[in-house]
N, C-alpha and C positions, 0 to 999 in steps of 0.2 A: 937803446928803445925809449918812446916814449910812455907815459903813462896813461893807463887808459882812459880814464876820465878827459884830458884834454885832447886827446886822440880820436875819442868821439865825436868832440865837439865839435873838431875841426873837421873831421868827416861829414859833418850832418851840416855844417856850414856851407862847405863845398858846395852839397846837394840842395842848400836854398831851401832847408826845410825848419820850420820850427819845432822845438820839443814836443806841441800837441799834434803836429803833422805826422811827426815820426813815431809818437804813441799811435795815433790812429793807423797807420800802414803795417807797422810791426805787430801790434797787440800787447807791449811792453806798456805800462803805465805811466802817467805823466813823473808820476813823484819818482820812481825807478831810476827814469833814467835822467832826472834830475839827481839823484843822489849819485848816478856812476861819473854823472860830469862834474860835480862837485867834490868828486874823492872819496865821497861818505862808504860807497860800495867803490871798489877797486879789481873786484875780480869775479866779473858775472858769471853763470854757467854756458855749459857750452851752448844749450837751447837758445837762452836768450841772446848770445854773442851773433849767432845764426841768422834770428828773427832779425835783429837790427840791422848784419850785412844785407839781408834779401831786400830789405825795405830803404836801404840808403845805395843800393845797384851794384857795390862794390865788386871789383873787379876779384881773380885771385888772388893777386900780390895785395889786396888790401883787408881782402879776409883775412889772409895768414897773418898780416901785422898785427889787426883786429883782435884776434884768437892770441898771437902770441905775448900781447899785452896785458888780455885777462887774466892765462895763467900767469903770469910776472904777478900780477895783483895777489892771487891767491897766498894765504897762510903757505909758509913751506913748514913742515915738519919737521927737517933736519933744525930749525932756529927754535923749536918749540922746547920748552922745557918741560918737564913732568912735573915738577914742583910748581911749576908757576902760571898763574892763570892766564889762559891766552887774555888778549886784547879785545873784548867783546865788550867794551863801555857803553854808557848810554849816549844816545843822539842830545845835543847840546840841547838844552833847558832854555824857555823863554825868558829874557828878562822883564818882560812887560806882560808878564803870566796875570791873567783877571780871573778871577771869580772861582768857582767850583767849589766854596768853600765847605757845602755839607759834606760833598763826595770827598776829598781831601781827608775829612776827619775820622771818614769811615776805613778810607783806606789806609790811615795813619793807625788808626786802632787795631786792626784786624792786622797790623804791621808789629805791633808791639805786644798784641797777644800770643802771637807765635813766636815771637822771640823771649818772650816769658814763659811759656808753658811747652815750648818745642813742640807745638803742635802746627803743621802744614799748614798757611791758609791760603785759599786761591779763591782771588777777584776776578769778576769779568765786564770790562768797561765797556757799552756796549751804547752802541746808537749811528743815526747817521751820517754818512758821508759829510766833514766839512766843520764836525760839531765841536773837536777838541777833543777827541777819545786819548792818543797818542800823547797830545801834550799835556793832558791831565796826569795820565798814568808816569810820565815822564817827573813832572813836578813832584808826586807822590814818594816817587823812590829818591828823589832828592832829598825828600823832608825825614824820608827814612835811614838812610846811609849809615847812620852809627848805629842802627839797630839790625844790622844785617854787614859786620866787619870783615866775612870773609868774601865779599863782593857781590859786585852786581851785572848781571848780566843780562844782555838785549841781545833777542834776534827777530828778524823782518820776515814774518812769515809769509809775506808777500800775497796774502788770502784773497783780493781782487785782482791779481793779474790772470789773465788767459790761463796762464799753466799755474796755479798756487807753488809754492815748495812743497815736493817731496819729504814725507815723515824724516827720510831716513837722512837727509841732509841736515834738518836743524838738530838732531839727534849728535849729528856728530860736533857740530856749532860748538853745543853746549857741553858736551864730555872736553872739549878741548878745550872751552872757557875756563870749567873746574879741574881743569890739571892732570886728564888722565892724559896717559902717553900715548901720542898719534900711533905709536907700532902698535898698542894693544887695544885700541878700539874694535869692535866685533863689527863683523860683517852684518850679520845677521839686525834685520829692525827689534825682533824683542828681545833680543839680547842686548844692545844699548841701550834700551830704555830700562833694561833691569841694572846694567852697570852705573846709569844716570843716577837710579833712586838710590843705588848704594850710597855711592858719593856724597850724594845731599842730604842722607840721613844723617849725619851728624855735622853736619855745615850751617853757618848761617849766611846763606845766598838766599839774594834777593833776584828773580829772575822776570822779565819782560819779554812776553812772547807778543809780537805786536801783529795788528792787520791779520788774524786767524782766519781762517774760510770755511771752517764747523771743525766739530765735535771730534770727527775723526782724526784732524791733521794735529790736535791738541791731546787728548787722550793720551798716547804715549810719551808725552814731554813732561806730563805731571810727574815731581815726585811721591814718594811715601811719606809715612810720617819724619818728622824731622823738624828744624827750630826754621827753618824757612818761609819763604811766602813766593807765590806767582800770581805776577798781573797779566790778564788778559786781555788785548783791544780786539772788540771785532765788530763789523756792522750787524753781528745778527747775536740774539741775547745767548745762543751757543744753550738751549734750553736741555739736550741731551746729557750736558756732563752733573754729575752728581756733586752735592759737598761745595757746591759754589757760594759766593755770593756775588750777586748780580747788580751792578749799579747803571743804570740807566743814564746818559747825557742828553740834554733836552736843549734847544737855543735858550738863550743867554735873556736874564731879563730888562726890562729897559735899562735900568740901572748898571748892570754890567755891561753890557752894549757902549753905553757912551763912555764909560772908563775904558774900556779897550779900544773906543777910537777915539781917545783923546791921547791914551798912552802910547799906539801907535805913530797916529800923525804929529806928535811932536809937541812944542811951546806953541808955535804960530797956529795952534788949532784947540786950547788947552781949555778946560770946565770953563764956561760962560755963562750968564744968566742971558735971560731977555731972547732976542731974535737968535743968537748965537745958538742957546741951548734947545730949541724949537726946531733948527732946522741938523742938529747932531741926531735930536730924537727923531727927525725925520728919515736922515743916513740911515738908521738904525732899524725903524720899519719896513724901509723898503731893502736891506741886506737879512729882511727876515728874521735879526737877531741872531743868525748863525755865525761861530767864530770866525770862521774860515773866507767868509764875506766883509766881516767888518774887517779882519785883517787887513785881507784887499783892501781895502776901499780905506782905511787908513793909511795903508803903505803908498797909495796913488796921492795920496794929498802931499806925505810928505818930502815925495819925490817930484810935488809940482808947487814952490811956495807961492806960487800967483793964484792956485783955485782956493776958493773958500767952500765952505761947509754948504754953504746953500749950494753954489755954481756943479756941486757932486751931486747934492739930492735933485737939480733938475735934469742931468745927464742920467741918473739910476730911472725918474721919473718915466722913463721910455722903455718900455716893456720889451719891447723889439731890439733893444740894445741892451738892457739890464744886464743879461749875463754875459756879455759883452764885457763892457766895462767892469765887472767882477772878475778880472782876469790881471796876472802883474808877473812879469818874468815865469817861470816854469808854474806858479801859481795859478790854479783855476775854478773857479765851484762850479761851470760845467763841466768840465775834467774831472773831479771829483764824484757827480752823478754819475759821470759814464760809463766809472768803474763798478757801479752798481747795475748799470742798467747794461752792461756787459755781460754780466755775470748770469742774467735772466733767464728762463729758457724762451723760446720764439713764443710761446702764446702766453705768458705771463708779460712781455714785451709787447706784446698787442696791446693786451688788456692795459700795461700802466700809459702807452700813446692816447687810447681812446678817453680815458679818465679826463683827459684834458678838455673835453667836449663838456663834460657836467657844468652846469652852470651854478652849482652853490657850492658853500663854502665844504657842506661834510656830503657823504651820500652811505648806500646801502648796499649790501650784494645785490639785491633785483638792479638796481642802473647797471650795473659792472657786466650782470648776463644780459642785459638786453644789449650794450654797447658791443659785447663782443660774440655775439647770438652763440652763447652755448648755456649749459643750464645750472642752476644757482648752486651746485656744488660744486664744478670745476672753476666757478667765478671765484668762489668762498677760496677755494685750493691756489686762484689765482694771486687773490688778495694777500691771501697770507705769504707767499714769495713775496711781494711788495713789503709788507711789511716788518718783513727777517731781513732785508737791506737796506732797510729807513727810509725805504722812499715813497713810503706812506704811514700814516700813523694813525691808532686806535682814536676815536671818538666816539668813548662810550662803549658799552657791552660789542654793540652789533655795526656802527657807525664807523667810517673812516674819513679821513682826508690829506689834503696835499699842503706839506711844507711850501709859503708863496714862490720861492723862487723854484722848486721840484714841480711845481704846475707850467711855471714857465718853460723849464726842460722838458717837459714831458708833451705841451705843445709845439716845441721845435721839433723835437723827435716825429712825433705825428703829422706835422708839417712836408719834413724833409724825407720821410719814407712811407708814406702812404700817400697816394693818388688822391685826386680832386675826389671825385666818384665814391673813394670810398671812404673818406672822411663826409661826405654830403651824406652816404647813404646810412650809416652808423649815428648822425647825428638825427637824423628823421626818423630815422628807427626809436633814439631816445627820446624824443619830443611826441612822437605819436603815441608811445607807452604810459608817460606821463599824463598825457592831455588824455586817454582813456581811463586811466585808474583815477585821476582825478574827477573825471563825468561820474563812475561810476560809483566810488565815496559821493558825491554830493549828492545822489539818487537818494541815498537812503535819509535823509533829511527833509525831502518832498513829501508833501502832507497828499497830493493830487496825483503822484506818480505809482505809491506802491513801492514794496520793498523789493529793492534789488534782485534778479534772478541771480542765483549762485553761479561761480565761474571755475570749473574746479580747475582747470588749465593756466589759471589766471596765479603769473607770479608773486601776487600778496594778495592772501585772504582776506575778504572785506564782508567777514559772516555779521558784524553787527553792527550800530551806529557806532559804541564806542570805539571801533575796528578802523572803520570811518573817519572819523576824527583826528583820534591819533596820527592815521599816515596822511592828512590834509594837515595837521600842523608842523609834525614833521618833515614833511618833504614841500612845504609850500615855497622854498626860495628855487625850486625845482622846476614844480609845475606855475608858478607865474616866468619863472625866464622862460618857459617852453610856451607858455602862449602868447607871448610876445614875438619869438621867434614863428609861429603858426599865425599870426595876425599880419607880422610883416609878410610871408608868402602869402598873404590874405586865401589861405586855405579856413575859410568863411563857414561853412558849413561845420566844420570840426569845433572853430572858436565861438560861433553861434551856441552847439549843443552842450558845451562845459558852463557856459553862462545861465544855460537854462535847466541845469542842476545845480547851483550854486544857492539858488534863491535864498533858499531856508538854512542853507548852512552860513550862508553871508548873514541872517537874520542874529543867528545867535551868535558871531564875532565880529560884530559892529565897531569892535574895539582896533580891527583892520581896517579902518573908513576907508585912510588913504589908495589902501590894495585893493580893496572894492570899488572906488573911481577909477580906479586904472583898468581892473580888470571892465568892469561893466561899459566903462566908454570903449575900450576894445572890442567886446561885442554887440556893440550896439554900431559900430562902423561897420562889423563884419554880419551882420544881419541887414542894414540898408543895401547892400553890394547884392546880398540874397534877391533881392525883388518881393521877398511878403512881405505887404504891408501889415496885417497880425501882427505877424513874428517882429517887427521892429518896432511897433507901440510897446509890445512887451518888456525887448531891450531898451526901451527909450524911459519905461516906468523904473526898471530896475538904476539906470544911469541918476535918474531923479532922485531914486533910494539914496544911493550910496551920496550924491551928492546934497542930501541932509542930514547924512551922517556924520559926515565932513565938521559938523559945525562948531565942534569943539576947539578944534584947531583954525577953521577959517573965518568964525566967526556968522554975523547976523546977512551979510553980504549972499552969502552962499544959499541960507535958506530960502531970503529972498527971490533968488535966481530960483531956487526949487521950486518953491510955490508957482512961481510963473510957469516954469515948463511945466510942471504937476498939469496945471490947468489946461495949458496947450494943448495935452496929451489927451487929456479929457476928451476936447473938443473933437478933437482929428478920432479918438475912437467912440465918439456918439455919431458921428457921419459915416464912418464903417460900420455901425453896429456892432460893435466889439465889446459887449457887456463886461466882460473877465476884466479888459483894458483901461474900460473907464471907471470899475471899481476900484484896481491897483491906483491908478492915478488920481480918484480924488481923496482916497485914504494918505497918499503921498503929502498930497496936498492937504491935507487936515493936521500930517505929523508939523509941519512947514506951521503953520496958523497958532496950532497948540504951545511951540516955541517962542511963537512971538507974542504970545499971551492974548490972541484973538479967543474968545471963546466959543461965541456966538458962528464965526466960520470952520471953527474945529467942530462943533458939537454939528452942525447940520454936515459937512463933508462927511464924517464917521458915519453916521446916520444914513447919509446916499451910500456910502460905500459896503453897509452892511446890508442894504436892501437889494443893488446890485448882485453882490455877492448870495446872496440869497434865493435870488432869482436865478443864478446862474449855477446855482449849486457847486461854488467852486468858496469849500472849506476855509481853505489855510486862509483867505482873505475876509472869512466871514469872522475868522477868529481872532485875526488883527482890527477889524472893524469896532467889534463886540469891545475889546480890551481896550482900545482907544475912546470908545465912546464913555468906559467906566472913569478912567482916566482925567475925561474932561468935564467929568459930572464931579470928580472930589476935588478940581482944582476949584472950582466956583461953590464949593461948601455943599453941594448936594448929595453927601454921603449915603445916605441909606439907599438911593438912589444907585448909586455905583455899587452898594453890597449886594443888588439884588440883582445888576446887571452883570457881574460876575459870577453872582450863584448860576444865572441862567447859562453863561458862557460854560459854565463846570456842569452843568448837566449834560448841555450838547457834545460835548468833549467826550462824557463817561457812559454814552448811552451807544459811542462805537464800538463795534467789534472787540478793534485793534489800537491799538495807541501809533502813529507814525512819531518820527521825531522832532516833527512840525508842531503836532498835536500835545504830545510830550511838552514843547518848549512854551505854546501858549498857554496850557496847564498850567505851567510854573509860574509864569508870568502873571496870569489869573489870579492865583492862590497868593503872590508876593503882595498883589496890587487888592484882593480883599483882606488880610491881613492887617495892613496896613490904615485901611478903610474903617474895620473894625477896631483898630487900635483907638483911631480918630475920636469915635463915638462910644468910646470908652467897654467896649464887651471884651473886655482882656482875657475870658476864657475862651469863649468862642477863638479868638485871635491863635491862643494857644492850640486850641483843638486843629484848626486849620492848618497852622504852619508845621505842628509835629507828625502831621499826616502825612504834609508832602515833603518835610526832610526824607524821611522813612522812604520815598520813591525817587530822591534825586541823588544824581552819583558825586561824590567828594568832589571827582577831577573837579566835575561843571565849577569851581570857585565862582563863577561870575552870581548863579541864581544861588548857590549852596551860600554865600556870602552874607544876601540879602534877604534871603529867610531866617539865619541864625540872628541877623538883627530886629526884625520881626520879633521873632522869641524873645529874643531879651528884652525889649520895649515890652512887651505883653506881659513877662511875666515879673518885668519891674512894675508894671499897672497893678498889677495883683501884691506887690510887696513880696515875691520870692526870692530876694536878691542874691540868693549862690547861685540861684538859676539861671536868674537873669547875668549874672558875672561869668560864666559858665559862656551861653551864649554870644555876649559880646566880647570877649577874649578872641573868640573861636570866627568872630568875624573881620575883626584886625587882624588875624592871621592870613586869612586866606583874603584878606584884600590887598593885604600888605605880595602876597603871592601874587596874584592876580596882576595888580600894579595899573589897574584902570579906574579907579576910587578918583573922586575928586578931592582934595587935600581937605576943603570946607566939610565935606557929608562925610568923611572920614572923621575928623573932629569933633562930630555931632557924637559917635559912637564914643570917642574919651572921655569927651564931658559926662555922657551917662554913667561912665565906669567913674569918673571922681564923685559924681553926683551920688552915687550908693557907697561909693567909700565913706564919705562925709559923712552918711544916714547910720552908718553901721558904726563910726566913732561916736558920734552922738549916744 
């Protein structure tokens, strides 16, 4: 009679099926089939044999032969000595094992402690498919061999198979392995569990339970008190188990990834500097630093001597073929992910697939709810299912992200399992929601539009400007991508409305200048297609503003172009009698002239802008023109006039019944400018009073303005000789500026220079 493994391989090859195809047809995992064909698993259970026979299309004679081979491969009770443990040894360890130093130290420490104090330790090594849980657990068992002289017992619980191993079977195997007389093994599951605890209570065994499905499968297999240790591996964290140490495994570090690639690929692709090292790092990134993917990549190199690391990187760069290229023999990254995917409930599968549409690296519950058209509670439950099986990762408290390779797999499943209409509908629903929410958030900063009305049905509550600011920052990557999709589809009204809501939020976040140039470029084009000339002029003005805002990265050429376009818009607006658009255009020109140090044109343009804005009742641009006038006056040394201009602006703003975010922004700008002008004219006490009053109103998370106010207060206190107060504000300036990352080096250098001067004076 043929052994089961060779017979199964022969039948599969006769059916012209790959292991992956047989796995898909039978529901038996790729790994399980590979173990059978290699002889690691010699006697599979009846249900597994029946599933394989059905998938292979065997006739009655072939089915009988396969079943007989499986029975022959199972342990025979007559050959079993009650005084000698059965052969349930560990899988072969990896000679090229890399990394996991901290995890192995923790496992070794737990094992030594169990051996020393006689109290059983249980560790759960958990993580996504392909992260190397079994390899790590086997390595730990090898290192702990001397601590557990009675033996090491291994059972694969088949937790990711369509039908995980039912608990009575691993109990039987464990009892046989630790020397129980097979004739004395109880039929009842609870009694078997008691027998196992009784035997292990006084023995030094290490039990490795691989691929656990859930807590219910594992709990009856755990021993009671005794000098042993249990290591459980699972894709789930098994949070329902008590008194266990959980050890999560994550993808490798870049160095560990390079080490594994070199170890597996052999001397021909060993560690090297220069180009080879860079290409190795590139391959590691494309593998997502996932150990299984890295091992497959290294094996492909080792088996193809003509390939170079660069050639492999080029093959992996093709996203459509990357998963196919990360398969060798019976190992495959996609097959590993499929085991987790198939274990999901249907709604969680849909959620997983559709999350591939998210255009950002990370996302929250609301986006998942929109994509799957369910309420947030249901969406959160589905996301938790995905996290449990390692198909998603937590990113902070309430955000999620894909591993790069898992995202590709989700996209594959989406394209293969959902029709184009369903995919397009889900994507449109998501982009609409992102753009509508971004538009609603942007309106919080519009001085002329009023406070947005509450939306009780919204998935995201934007009750304050701080809520709106936080959402826009966290979801920036997503709503920008949604805007690009809407613009490409010429959903022009939607695109233009978002741009119109963003004017003052953009003014608050000028450090996003390149993003704003793209945003207002798209909204300007959309407005032009809508055919409303006044509206088009508005968007042209925003695009000019963004062009001027990128001067730090694009230099004076962008400024010159911005001034020319601003004056062109000014003339077009004048022809149409569009007073508001004239005011914005001439203020844009003033910004450019100010940068180019043309004081005369700067002051004329700001003065004209203030005049036009006042005539049109256009508060936000009036604030802008007034602030710009004051800045221009200060630049030419007319500081007293600048002080009065700032004070007049502040009086205008403070007379308002309520301050919008834009008015608050203008007020803070005016206060910081006023403080600077007062310091320049050595009116230090006035500067302190103004700055401290403003600081009390400014939220600390607005690092840009808060750091400027601390800088003004530091200089003012230094002018008064209050060195301790000055030092406190200067240190805070540096802290906030470094968090913000938008201060120029020379500007931050001035803060440090003043601190050094104070230290020198104190030392003197």
